C-alpha positions in Angstrom: 201.0 147.4 56.6 203.0 150.5 56.0 206.1 148.6 54.9 204.0 146.5 52.4 202.2 149.6 51.1 205.5 151.5 50.5 207.0 148.4 48.7 204.0 148.3 46.4 204.0 152.0 45.6 207.8 151.9 44.9 207.2 149.0 42.6 204.8 151.0 40.5 207.3 153.9 39.9 207.0 157.6 40.3 203.9 158.0 38.1 202.3 154.7 39.0 201.2 155.6 42.5 197.8 154.0 43.5 195.1 156.7 43.2 192.5 154.4 44.8 190.8 152.9 41.7 191.9 149.3 42.4 188.8 148.8 44.4 186.4 148.6 41.4 187.5 145.2 40.1 187.5 143.5 43.5 183.7 143.1 43.2 183.0 145.3 46.3 184.9 142.9 48.6 187.4 144.2 51.2 191.1 143.6 50.4 193.1 142.7 53.5 196.7 143.4 53.5 199.1 140.9 55.0 201.0 141.9 58.1 204.3 140.4 56.8 206.0 141.3 53.5 206.2 138.6 50.9 209.6 137.1 50.3 211.1 135.1 47.5 208.7 136.4 44.8 211.3 138.2 42.7 209.6 141.6 43.0 212.1 144.4 43.5 211.4 148.1 43.8 211.7 149.7 40.4 212.8 153.0 42.0 216.0 151.2 43.1 216.7 149.8 39.6 216.3 153.0 37.6 217.5 156.4 38.6 215.1 159.3 39.0 216.5 161.0 35.9 215.3 158.2 33.6 212.3 159.6 31.5 208.9 158.1 31.7 209.0 156.6 28.3 212.2 154.6 28.8 211.0 153.5 32.2 207.7 152.2 31.0 209.4 150.4 28.1 211.7 148.7 30.5 208.9 147.7 32.9 206.8 146.2 30.0 209.8 144.3 28.6 210.5 142.7 32.0 206.8 142.2 32.9 207.0 144.3 36.0 204.1 146.7 35.3 201.2 146.4 37.7 197.5 146.7 36.7 196.0 149.3 39.0 192.6 147.5 38.9 193.6 144.0 39.9 197.1 144.8 41.4 198.6 141.9 39.3 201.6 142.0 37.0 200.9 142.8 33.3 202.7 140.0 31.4 204.2 140.5 27.9 201.6 138.3 26.2 198.5 139.6 27.9 196.0 141.8 26.2 196.2 145.4 27.5 194.8 148.9 27.2 196.8 152.1 28.0 195.6 155.6 28.9 196.9 158.3 26.6 196.7 160.8 29.4 198.5 159.2 32.3 200.1 156.3 30.2 199.2 153.6 32.7 198.8 150.1 31.3 195.9 147.8 32.4 194.6 144.4 31.5 191.9 144.7 28.8 189.4 142.6 30.9 190.0 144.7 34.0 189.5 148.0 32.3 186.3 146.8 30.6 184.8 145.9 34.0 186.0 149.2 35.5 184.5 151.2 32.6 181.1 149.7 33.3 181.0 150.8 36.9 183.0 154.1 37.0 180.6 156.0 34.7 179.9 159.7 34.7 176.8 161.7 34.2 177.8 162.6 30.6 178.0 158.9 29.7 181.7 158.5 29.7 183.9 156.7 32.3 186.9 157.7 34.4 190.4 156.3 34.1 191.5 154.6 37.3 194.9 156.4 37.3 194.2 160.0 36.3 190.4 160.2 36.5 190.3 161.5 32.9 187.0 161.0 31.3 186.9 158.8 28.1 183.8 158.8 25.9 184.1 155.3 24.3 184.4 152.0 26.0 187.6 149.9 25.3 186.6 147.1 23.0 189.7 145.7 21.3 193.3 145.0 22.2 195.4 147.4 20.2 199.0 148.6 20.1 200.1 151.9 21.6 199.5 153.8 18.4 196.1 152.1 17.9 196.8 151.1 14.3 197.2 147.3 14.8 194.6 145.0 16.5 196.0 142.2 18.6 199.7 142.9 18.1 202.0 139.9 18.4 205.2 140.1 20.5 208.4 138.2 19.7 211.1 138.3 22.4 213.9 138.1 19.8 212.8 141.0 17.7 213.8 143.5 20.4 210.4 145.4 20.4 208.5 146.6 23.4 205.6 144.3 24.3 202.2 145.4 23.0 203.9 147.5 20.2 203.2 147.0 16.5 206.8 147.9 15.4 205.6 150.6 12.9 206.0 154.3 13.0 203.8 155.9 15.7 202.3 158.7 13.7 200.4 160.0 16.7 199.8 163.8 16.9 202.1 165.4 19.4 200.8 167.0 22.5 202.8 170.3 22.0 200.8 173.4 21.3 201.2 174.6 17.7 203.1 171.5 16.5 201.6 170.0 13.3 204.1 167.2 12.9 203.4 163.6 13.9 205.6 161.3 16.0 208.3 159.6 13.9 209.3 157.1 16.6 208.4 153.4 16.5 205.2 152.5 18.3 206.0 153.1 21.9 204.5 153.4 25.4 204.3 156.7 27.2 204.3 160.2 25.8 205.7 161.0 22.4 209.1 162.8 22.4 209.3 166.6 21.7 209.2 167.6 18.0 212.7 168.3 16.6 211.7 170.0 13.4 212.9 173.6 12.7 210.2 176.0 11.4 209.5 179.7 11.2 208.0 180.8 14.5 205.8 183.8 14.9 205.0 185.6 18.2 201.3 185.8 19.1 200.9 189.4 18.2 202.6 188.9 14.8 205.2 191.6 15.1 208.2 189.2 15.2 209.1 186.2 13.1 212.2 183.9 13.4 213.5 180.4 12.9 213.0 178.0 15.9 212.0 174.5 17.0 208.5 173.4 16.3 206.1 174.2 19.2 208.5 176.7 20.7 206.7 179.7 22.3 208.0 183.1 21.1 207.3 186.4 22.9 208.4 189.7 21.4 207.8 191.6 24.6 206.1 194.5 22.8 202.6 195.9 23.3 200.0 193.5 21.8 198.1 196.2 19.9 195.4 193.8 18.7 191.8 195.2 18.5 189.7 194.5 21.5 186.2 193.1 21.4 184.7 196.6 21.6 186.1 197.4 18.1 187.3 200.9 19.4 190.3 200.3 21.6 193.4 198.1 21.2 195.1 195.7 23.7 197.8 197.4 25.8 199.2 194.3 27.4 202.5 192.7 26.5 202.6 190.1 23.7 200.6 187.1 24.9 198.9 183.9 23.9 195.1 183.5 23.5 192.4 186.0 23.3 192.8 189.5 24.6 190.7 190.6 27.6 187.5 192.6 27.6 187.7 196.4 27.1 187.5 198.1 30.5 186.4 201.5 29.2 182.8 202.7 29.7 180.8 205.4 28.0 178.0 207.5 29.2 174.8 207.9 27.1 171.6 209.8 27.7 168.0 209.0 27.2 165.9 210.3 24.3 164.1 212.8 26.5 167.3 214.1 28.0 166.2 213.5 31.6 168.4 210.5 32.6 171.9 209.1 31.8 173.6 205.7 32.3 177.0 204.1 31.7 177.5 201.1 29.4 180.5 199.1 28.4 182.5 200.4 25.5 181.3 199.0 22.2 181.5 200.0 18.6 177.8 199.1 18.1 176.5 200.8 21.3 173.4 203.0 20.8 174.0 206.7 21.5 170.7 207.0 23.4 168.2 204.8 25.2 164.6 204.9 26.5 164.3 205.5 30.2 160.6 204.5 30.1 159.6 207.8 31.9 156.7 210.0 30.5 157.9 212.2 27.7 158.1 215.8 29.2 158.0 217.5 25.8 154.8 219.3 24.6 153.0 218.3 21.4 153.2 220.4 18.2 150.0 222.1 19.1 151.7 223.7 22.1 148.7 223.1 24.4 148.9 219.4 25.3 151.8 217.3 26.7 153.1 214.1 25.0 151.4 211.1 26.5 154.0 208.5 25.3 157.0 207.3 27.3 160.5 208.4 26.5 160.9 207.8 22.7 163.2 208.7 19.8 162.3 211.3 17.2 159.5 213.8 17.3 156.3 213.4 19.3 153.1 212.3 17.7 150.7 215.0 16.5 147.9 216.1 18.8 144.9 213.9 18.4 142.4 216.8 19.1 143.4 219.1 16.2 140.7 220.3 13.8 142.0 218.2 11.0 142.1 215.0 13.1 138.7 215.2 14.7 136.0 214.8 12.0 133.3 212.9 14.0 131.7 213.2 17.3 133.2 211.2 20.3 131.0 208.2 19.6 131.9 208.3 15.9 128.3 208.1 14.6 127.9 211.7 13.3 130.2 214.0 11.3 131.0 217.3 12.8 129.9 219.2 9.6 126.4 217.9 10.0 126.4 218.7 13.7 127.5 222.3 12.9 124.6 222.8 10.5 122.1 221.0 12.7 122.8 222.7 16.0 124.1 226.0 14.5 127.3 225.5 16.4 130.4 227.5 15.6 133.0 225.2 14.0 136.1 224.3 16.0 139.1 226.5 15.4 141.7 224.9 17.7 142.5 221.7 19.7 141.2 223.3 22.8 137.6 223.8 21.5 135.2 221.1 22.8 134.0 218.4 20.3 130.2 218.7 19.7 128.1 215.8 20.9 125.5 214.1 18.7 123.2 213.1 21.5 122.8 209.5 20.4 123.7 206.5 22.5 127.4 206.0 22.7 127.4 202.3 21.8 131.2 201.7 22.3 132.1 198.1 23.2 132.9 197.6 26.9 135.3 195.0 28.2 132.5 193.2 30.1 129.9 190.8 28.9 130.2 187.6 26.9 133.1 187.6 24.4 130.8 186.9 21.5 128.5 189.9 22.3 130.2 192.3 24.7 128.2 195.0 26.4 128.0 198.5 24.9 128.0 201.9 26.6 124.3 202.9 27.2 125.0 206.6 28.0 124.6 209.4 25.4 127.5 210.5 23.3 130.2 211.8 25.6 133.9 212.8 25.7 136.5 210.8 27.6 136.3 207.2 28.8 132.9 205.4 29.1 131.4 205.2 32.6 131.2 201.8 34.4 128.7 199.3 33.0 125.6 198.9 35.2 124.8 195.4 33.9 125.8 191.9 35.1 127.9 189.3 33.3 127.5 185.5 33.6 131.0 184.4 34.7 132.2 180.8 34.6 135.7 180.0 35.7 137.9 177.6 33.8 137.7 174.8 36.4 133.8 175.1 36.6 133.7 175.8 40.3 132.4 179.3 39.9 129.3 179.9 37.7 127.3 183.0 38.7 126.1 186.4 37.7 128.6 189.1 38.6 128.3 192.9 38.5 130.4 194.1 35.6 132.2 196.7 37.8 133.7 193.8 39.8 135.1 192.0 36.7 138.9 192.2 36.4 139.3 189.8 33.4 137.3 188.7 30.5 134.2 186.5 31.3 135.8 183.5 29.6 139.1 183.9 31.4 137.9 184.2 35.0 139.7 182.5 37.8 138.1 181.4 41.0 139.7 181.3 44.4 139.4 177.6 45.0 142.6 175.8 45.7 143.1 172.4 44.2 143.2 169.8 47.0 144.3 166.8 44.8 147.6 165.1 45.6 150.5 165.7 43.2 152.3 162.9 41.5 154.6 162.4 44.5 151.6 161.5 46.8 153.0 163.8 49.5 152.0 167.3 48.6 148.8 168.9 47.5 148.5 170.8 44.2 147.4 174.1 45.9 146.9 175.9 42.5 144.0 178.3 42.2 141.3 177.3 39.7 143.3 174.3 38.6 142.5 172.5 35.3 145.5 170.1 35.2 144.8 166.4 34.6 148.2 165.2 36.0 149.4 167.2 38.9 153.2 167.0 38.5 155.1 167.9 41.7 157.8 170.5 41.0 159.3 170.6 44.4 162.6 169.1 45.3 162.4 165.8 47.2 164.8 166.8 50.0 164.6 163.5 51.9 167.7 162.2 53.6 169.4 159.5 51.5 170.6 156.2 52.9 174.0 157.6 53.6 172.4 160.0 56.2 174.7 162.8 54.9 173.1 164.1 51.7 169.6 164.8 50.6 167.8 163.8 47.4 168.0 166.5 44.8 165.5 165.0 42.4 161.9 166.2 42.0 159.6 165.0 44.6 158.6 161.4 43.8 157.0 158.2 45.0 158.8 155.3 46.6 162.3 155.2 48.0 165.0 157.6 46.8 167.9 156.3 44.9 171.2 155.5 46.6 173.6 158.4 47.1 175.5 159.2 43.9 178.5 160.6 45.8 181.6 158.5 45.6 184.9 158.9 47.5 188.2 158.0 45.8 190.1 157.7 49.1 190.8 154.4 50.8 188.4 153.5 53.6 190.1 151.5 56.4 189.1 150.2 59.8 190.4 151.8 63.0 193.6 149.7 63.1 194.2 149.7 59.4 194.2 146.0 58.9 191.1 145.9 56.7 190.9 148.3 53.7 188.1 149.1 51.2 189.6 150.5 48.0 188.0 153.2 46.0 185.6 154.1 44.6 183.8 154.0 47.8 180.0 154.8 47.7 178.9 157.5 50.1 177.6 156.1 53.4 179.7 152.9 53.2 180.6 151.7 56.6 184.3 150.9 57.3 185.2 147.2 56.6 184.9 144.6 59.3 188.1 143.6 60.8 189.0 140.3 62.5 191.8 141.8 64.6 191.2 142.6 68.3 190.4 146.2 69.2 193.5 148.3 70.0 191.7 151.2 71.7 192.5 151.9 75.4 189.9 150.6 77.9 189.5 152.1 81.3 188.6 148.9 83.1 191.9 147.2 82.2 190.2 143.8 81.5 191.3 141.7 78.5 189.7 142.8 75.3 187.5 140.2 73.6 185.8 142.2 70.8 187.1 142.9 67.3 188.2 146.2 65.8 185.3 148.5 65.1 184.7 151.9 63.6 182.3 153.2 66.4 183.7 155.9 68.6 182.9 154.0 71.8 183.8 150.4 72.4 181.1 147.8 73.4 180.6 147.5 77.1 182.9 145.1 79.0 181.2 141.9 80.0 183.9 140.5 82.3 182.3 139.2 85.5 183.5 141.0 88.6 182.5 141.5 92.3 181.0 144.8 93.2 179.7 146.5 96.4 176.1 147.6 96.4 175.1 151.3 96.5 174.6 151.3 100.3 177.6 149.2 101.2 175.4 146.4 102.6 176.9 143.4 100.8 179.1 142.5 97.8 177.5 140.9 94.8 179.5 138.4 92.7 179.3 137.6 89.0 178.3 141.2 88.1 179.3 142.3 84.6 181.9 145.1 84.4 179.5 147.2 82.4 177.2 147.5 85.3 178.3 150.7 87.1 176.2 150.2 90.2 174.0 147.5 91.8 171.2 147.5 94.3 171.0 144.7 96.8 167.2 145.4 97.3 167.5 145.8 101.1 166.3 149.0 102.8 168.8 151.7 102.6 168.8 152.3 106.4 170.9 155.5 106.3 169.9 158.2 108.8 167.8 160.9 107.3 168.5 164.6 108.2 165.6 164.6 110.6 167.6 162.2 112.9 164.5 160.1 113.8 163.9 157.9 110.8 166.1 155.7 108.6 165.8 155.9 104.8 163.0 153.5 103.8 163.9 153.3 100.1 165.6 150.2 98.7 169.3 150.4 98.3 169.8 153.3 95.9 172.6 155.5 94.4 173.0 159.1 95.4 171.7 161.0 98.5 168.8 159.5 100.3 166.5 162.4 100.0 166.6 165.9 98.6 163.6 167.3 100.6 162.4 167.1 104.2 161.4 163.8 105.7 157.7 163.0 105.2 157.5 159.7 107.2 154.8 159.6 109.9 156.0 160.6 113.4 156.3 157.5 115.7 156.0 159.4 119.0 153.0 158.0 121.0 150.1 160.3 122.1 148.5 160.1 125.5 145.8 157.9 124.0 148.4 155.3 123.1 148.4 155.8 119.4 151.4 157.2 117.4 151.4 160.8 116.3 151.3 159.8 112.6 151.7 163.4 111.3 154.6 164.1 108.8 158.0 164.1 110.5 158.5 167.4 112.3 161.0 168.9 114.7 160.2 169.6 118.3 157.0 168.5 120.1 154.1 166.9 118.3 151.4 169.3 117.2 148.1 169.4 119.1 145.9 167.7 116.5 143.1 165.2 116.9 144.1 161.6 116.7 143.0 160.1 113.4 143.7 156.5 114.2 140.7 154.3 113.3 139.2 152.2 116.2 136.3 149.8 116.1 133.3 150.3 118.2 130.1 148.2 118.4 126.7 148.4 119.9 125.8 146.6 123.2 124.6 143.5 121.5 127.6 143.4 119.1 125.5 143.3 116.0 126.6 146.7 114.7 130.3 147.6 114.2 131.9 150.8 112.8 135.4 152.3 112.5 135.7 155.8 113.9 138.6 158.1 114.6 140.1 157.9 118.1 139.4 161.6 118.8 135.7 161.3 118.0 133.6 161.4 121.3 130.0 161.9 120.1 128.9 158.3 119.4 126.6 157.7 122.3 124.5 159.7 124.7 126.0 157.6 127.5 129.4 159.1 126.8 128.0 162.6 126.7 126.2 162.0 130.1 129.4 160.6 131.7 131.4 163.6 130.3 128.8 166.0 131.9 129.3 164.1 135.3 133.0 164.5 135.0 132.7 168.2 134.3 130.7 168.6 137.5 133.6 166.9 139.4 136.0 169.3 137.8 133.9 172.2 139.0 133.9 170.7 142.5 137.7 170.7 142.4 138.3 167.1 141.8 140.8 165.9 139.1 139.4 163.9 136.1 141.3 161.8 133.5 139.6 162.6 130.3 141.8 160.3 128.2 140.5 157.3 130.2 136.9 158.6 129.7 137.5 158.7 125.9 138.6 155.1 125.8 135.7 153.5 127.6 131.9 153.5 127.0 132.4 154.3 123.4 129.5 152.3 121.8 126.9 152.5 119.0 123.3 152.5 119.7 121.3 149.4 118.8 118.8 149.8 115.9 115.7 147.9 115.0 117.7 145.1 113.4 119.4 144.5 116.8 116.1 144.4 118.5 114.7 141.9 116.0 117.8 139.7 116.4 117.4 139.9 120.2 113.7 139.1 119.9 114.5 136.2 117.6 117.0 134.8 120.0 114.7 135.0 123.0 111.8 133.6 120.9 114.0 130.8 119.7 115.0 130.0 123.3 111.4 130.0 124.4 110.4 127.7 121.5 113.5 125.6 121.9 114.6 126.3 118.2 118.1 125.0 117.5 118.9 127.7 114.8 118.0 131.1 116.0 119.8 133.0 113.2 116.8 134.3 111.3 118.2 137.6 110.0 118.0 136.4 106.4 114.2 136.4 106.7 114.2 140.2 107.3 112.5 142.0 104.5 114.8 144.7 103.0 113.6 148.3 103.1 113.4 149.2 99.4 112.8 152.9 98.7 109.7 154.2 96.9 111.9 155.1 94.0 112.9 151.5 93.5 109.3 150.3 94.0 108.1 152.8 91.4 110.6 151.3 88.9 109.1 147.8 89.4 105.7 149.2 88.5 107.1 150.9 85.4 109.6 148.3 84.1 109.6 145.0 86.0 111.6 143.3 83.3 114.5 145.7 83.8 114.4 145.3 87.6 114.4 141.5 87.2 117.4 141.7 84.9 119.3 143.8 87.4 118.5 141.4 90.2 119.6 138.4 88.1 122.9 140.0 87.2 123.6 141.0 90.8 122.7 137.5 92.1 125.0 135.9 89.5 127.8 138.3 90.5 127.3 137.4 94.2 127.5 133.6 93.4 130.6 134.1 91.3 132.3 136.1 94.1 131.4 133.4 96.7 132.8 130.6 94.5 135.9 132.5 93.4 139.3 132.4 95.1 139.7 136.1 94.6 138.5 138.7 97.0 136.1 140.5 94.7 134.4 140.2 91.3 133.1 143.0 89.1 130.4 143.3 86.5 129.9 146.2 84.0 126.3 147.1 83.2 125.6 148.5 79.7 125.2 152.2 79.1 122.0 153.6 80.5 120.3 156.9 81.6 120.6 158.5 85.0 117.4 157.0 86.5 118.4 153.5 85.6 121.9 154.0 87.0 120.4 155.3 90.3 118.3 152.1 90.5 121.4 150.0 90.0 123.3 151.9 92.6 120.5 151.5 95.2 119.9 147.8 94.4 123.7 147.1 94.7 123.6 148.6 98.3 121.0 146.0 99.3 123.4 143.3 97.9 126.3 144.7 99.9 128.2 145.5 96.8 130.1 148.6 95.7 129.0 150.5 92.6 130.5 153.4 90.7 129.7 155.2 87.4 132.3 155.7 84.7 132.6 157.6 81.4 130.6 160.6 80.3 127.1 161.0 78.8 125.7 159.3 76.8 128.2 156.5 77.3 128.0 156.5 81.1 127.6 153.1 82.7 127.7 151.4 86.2 130.4 148.9 87.4 129.4 146.8 90.4 132.0 145.1 92.5 131.0 142.2 94.8 133.2 141.4 97.8 133.4 137.8 98.8 133.2 138.5 102.6 130.7 141.3 102.7 128.3 140.8 99.8 125.1 138.8 100.3 121.7 138.0 98.7 118.7 139.9 100.0 116.0 137.7 101.5 113.3 139.1 99.2 113.9 140.5 95.7 112.5 143.9 94.8 109.9 142.5 92.5 108.7 140.0 95.2 108.6 142.7 97.8 106.3 144.9 95.6 104.1 141.9 94.7 103.5 141.1 98.4 102.5 144.6 99.3 99.0 145.9 98.9 98.2 148.2 96.0 99.4 151.7 97.1 98.2 155.0 95.7 100.2 156.1 92.6 103.3 158.2 93.4 103.3 161.9 93.1 104.4 163.0 89.6 107.7 164.9 89.8 108.2 168.0 87.7 109.5 167.5 84.2 112.5 169.7 84.9 113.7 168.1 88.2 115.0 164.5 88.3 113.2 162.1 90.7 115.0 161.9 94.1 115.3 158.6 96.0 113.4 158.2 99.3 115.4 157.0 102.3 113.8 155.5 105.3 115.1 156.9 108.6 116.6 154.5 111.1 115.6 156.2 114.4 112.9 154.7 116.5 110.8 157.9 116.6 109.8 160.1 119.4 111.3 163.4 120.4 114.9 162.0 120.8 117.5 164.1 119.1 119.0 162.8 115.8 122.6 161.5 116.0 124.8 161.6 112.9 126.8 158.3 113.3 129.1 158.9 110.4 129.8 162.7 110.5 
């Protein structure tokens, strides 16, 4: 690629190096360079044919004559008979069609377009094929005439590029820059002190002091003879203010004012000698005193003349500005700044000196947006009544749809957003600099004029390259180094990291239990799924986690201790060093009553489940007192039973009665009437429909659970109050179901779960049970503040026997 690139650049000549503008006419496609140089195409480096001392004009003429010039847009040769356009700044030659397409895309903000070679901005688009001097349209070329292709053969007549030269080019129409002017004229130095004969355009310097007048009009330029305008005067002058209190420095200027106003109060006294000047720093004399005898001819309110007041009140006429002005006693009547603009309020106080006191009235104020319309005390007004502004901020969305207006007392119809957009553009590098707007932002206007290539350089995107453009896709294999050492199968890419290797390998699992085959190389570790089995720091347990990376545990072992207690059960406390702690055994064991009807799970260490066990323990204690040894562990294991309740007695009675009557099916427990509480019976009397609905839903749930293959089924009752939820909870217990309330008030409801093995239908429903009973006296009314409490029927058989808490 480098050899081919050097060959192409050499073929373009010293001033024909590619600046990156060939990309525009490729239609946005990527140009891929061949890996091998072309042979046999007759293209030879121009730099080898012409020496470096050949001027640009002669070299361009030779290239055009031989058809070796390359168009920088399409990278093709410019033939002698093809229509062309040439830049008068860099003198590159292009196909007319290529440069037209380029000019439509490489536009600037000012409306012009940039040259592909020198980036010079041209205002007009190339329209016609003209000669180099632009005088002849569609010039014809004849090989035998000896003219340069694309030349008209007439005198160039283009203005020369030399400063000060007024002569036009006298050469025949040619490519490249015009030669220097050879005319001899009288040349003058820039300062005008020296004149002599010389070549046109020659720069003459006399070396003397310039002496031209500077912009200030006071001083002259002290620099040596030079071209262009003289610099600014660096001298400054100091001027004072009118009152003489302050001074400042200003640049030297012929028209500078000798004084200025410092805006401070004038410290000079008035002509009367008694009052100071009330104006700010000013030129000239101060204004005359406004309280002199000649100036004051009326009272302060202006309704009465002083001469009439002197005669009416027999007051001595004023003889100086310090004498008080007589008052007429009438109402002042001066207009105040408050009140409606059409009829402002007037001062209601008698004629007085000085400013009027605050207005005691109120003004109807209406802001411009109409939000505030109220009567306001005049002393609180800060503006006119028709120009009041309320403190309401406009909450309407601006034109962008993102920001709110936020203006106080807004009266705008269209709320134009004046903020900058600032959103990240599609290039993810620059932000939108337009005003905040709706919709998507425009594409990034930034353009790069450098070539954009892939990592290996095989694929190249030529400029101009829009900002955010990804490097071109390359079909070559990636040439980056890979740590795994496997064969590379992915193409060249611009990402910093290569795609993960997908070569199938054999890897050992984390714990070293087994090797797994066909594992992708990108997988850094693999778990076989077996228990880790590594010894934990406690030395008693292996790691129970599945095969895992890293250390087995960072904390102490929390597995249950497996050392057996004297009772035969394991310790089960968290793993500990040394001997097991002396804690009660929490292992659950099953105990039953004598008939086997009742069963319960209790901790192994619990001993208070029957009076028989307590009596036997008392007997053993007597043996201990007598000096005999007693095995208490054996005592704890035996005779641990529950006491039979009334149901057990009924079942036993039914069995014996069935045996006496020779009944083949003695199981009659389903005929036992459930013991419903008074709370539930009271609900039947109040709302039998609701109780029937609950019974139906629970019965359907039991049937669904019995017929289902799952272990349990659940039903969610609708939201209800606390009393109804309590009824559902108690009714679910009679069905052998589990119930629980969810959510918070007032959306709290009950979810009932029926277990296939435990749940059952009661023999008699709540409504049927209440209907069979005799009419009972009405229940005692509970207080309005306390919620009704359920009534539970005790299970003991009565008598003076102590109560035993079976479940702690």
